[in-house]
N, C-alpha and C positions, 0 to 999 in steps of 0.2 A: 560286675561283681567278681571278686576273686574266687579262684577254684577252691581254696581251702574253706571258705565260708559255705559254698554250695555243698561240698562234701560233708561237712559237719551237720548241716541242717537236714540234708537228705538222709544221712545215716541215722540220725536220731528219730526222724519221722517214720521212716520205713520200719525200723526195728521196733518202734513203739506200737505201730499198727499190727505187725506180725505177732508180737508178744501178746497183745490183747486177744487177737483171734485164736492163738494157740491155746489160750486158757478158757475158751468157751466150754470145753468139756473138763470134767473134774479128774481125769486120769493122771494129770501131772500134779506134783506136790506144790504147796504154797511157796516153797522156797524158790521155785522156778520163776514165778512172777516177781517176787521180792528181789531176787538177784538181778534180773534183767532191768527192772525199773530203776533200781539203785544205780546200775551202770549207765543207764540212759540219763539219769540225773547228773552224773559226772560229765556226760556229753553236753548237756545244756550249760553246765558251768564252764566247760572248755569253749563253748561257742560264745558265751558272754565275754570271757577274758580272752580276747583274740590274740594277745601277745604273750600269753603265759605258756612256757614250755612244760612246766610241771603238770598243768591241767590236762593238756592233750596227751602227755605221756601216761598219766594215770588212767585216762580213758582208754588208751590203746592197750595197756597191760590188762586191765580188768575185762576189756572186750575179748581179748585172747583167752582169758580164763573162762569166760562164759562158753566159748566154743568147746573146751574140754568138758565142762560141766554139763552142757546140753547133751553131749554124747553119752555121759553117764546116766542122765535122766531118761533118755530114750531107751538106752540099753536095759535099764532096770525096770522101768514102769510100763514099757510098751508090751512085753509078754504078759504082764499081769492084767493090763487093760484088755488085751485080746481074749484072755480067758474069761473076762467079766462081761465085755460088751458084744463080742462076736459069738453069741450063742442064740439058738432059735427063740428062746423066751423073751429076748429083748426086742422092743419095737424098733421099727426101721428108723424112726426119727432119732432115737438114742444112738443107733449104730452110725447114722450119717453124721451126727454131731461129733462122735468120736473120730471118725475117719477124716472129717474136716480139720479137727484139732491136730491130729497126728501129722497130717499132710502139711499144714501151716508150720508146725514145729520143725519138721524136717526142712522145709523151704527156708525158714529163718536160719537154721544151722548151715545150709548150703551157701547162703548169701554172706554170712559172717566172715569167712576168710577173705573175700573180696573187699568188704568194708574195712577189715583190719589192715589190709595192704594200703588202702587209701588213707587211713588214719596214720599209718607210719609215714606216708609221704607228707601229710600235713605237719607231723612232728618234725620232719627234716626241714621243711620250709621255715618253721618257727625257729629252728636252730641257725638259720641263715645259709643252709646248704642248697645247692641247685636241685630241682626236682625234675626227674625224667621218667615218663611213663612209657610202657611198652607200646609197640605199634605206632609210634609217633603221635600219640594222643596229646593234644595241646593242654598245657597247664598254665593258667594265668596266675603268676605269683603276686603276693601282696606288695604294695609299694612300701619302700623303706622310708620312714619318716626321718627328716633331719633332726639331729640333736639340738635341743633348745640351749641357747647360750646361758651361761651362769651370770645373771645380772649382778650378783654380789661381787664376783671376781672382776667383772668389767668395771664396776664402779670404783673398786679399789685401785685398779690399774690407772684409771683416769685421774684419781686423786694423787697417785704417786707421780704421774707425769706432770701434773700441775705444780707439785712441790719441787720437782726437779727443775722445771722451767723457772720458778721463782728463785731458786738457789743460783742457777746459772746467770739469771738477770742481775742478781745482787752482786755477784762476783764481777760481772761485766761492768756494772756501774762503778765498782770500786777501783777499776783500773784507771790510772792517770794517762791521759792521752797527750801529755806534754812531750817535749823533746827528749827529756831524760828517759821516758819509757818505764818509769818505776811506779809503784803503788801510791795513791794519794792517801796520806795519813789521815786526812780529815774524814775520809769515808770509811776508815777501818771499823769504827763502832757499828756502822751499818751492816758490815759483814758479820760482826759478832752477834748482832741482834737476830740475824737469820741463820745462825749456826745451828739452831735446834732443828732446822728442817733437814730431814734425812730421807734417803731413798727407801 
């Protein structure tokens, strides 16, 4: 399997799992899960359309946007959640659920720059550019499919060649092979009958 297919599938699966785990607690707004699931839906679309440059570019750009947005979410809502959950009156189960959610949210944010780098490499591959990873990590590129011949153009060229062959044959048969080396007048109408054949 090509490296680009593995990168897309693993990226979508890992971030989907981490997004679901990060929302087990209610300290994050609903826009967090809506944003991440929408971007992952674009990733599924890019995985289905494996030759589309626009799909993988859109996934890459929106994925980078979620990095900045996750930083804002954590910076705004984490202090509020600390003041709400990290208090003595809260039971330990609620505290542990909050700690698990914030930890997974931070882990998801840490992984996103690495996955964004790999998505950029997939975008480069779909543009036809060579892909080089650091530390000599191997990258198996997708095979380039040969272009399909245009059957319509090939049929037209065959018809033209047949018409040209008929025209040359008619001229050849109109030549008198006698000693005078001139045209045979009796075969002239035959040339005129085929004069409508053009290249």
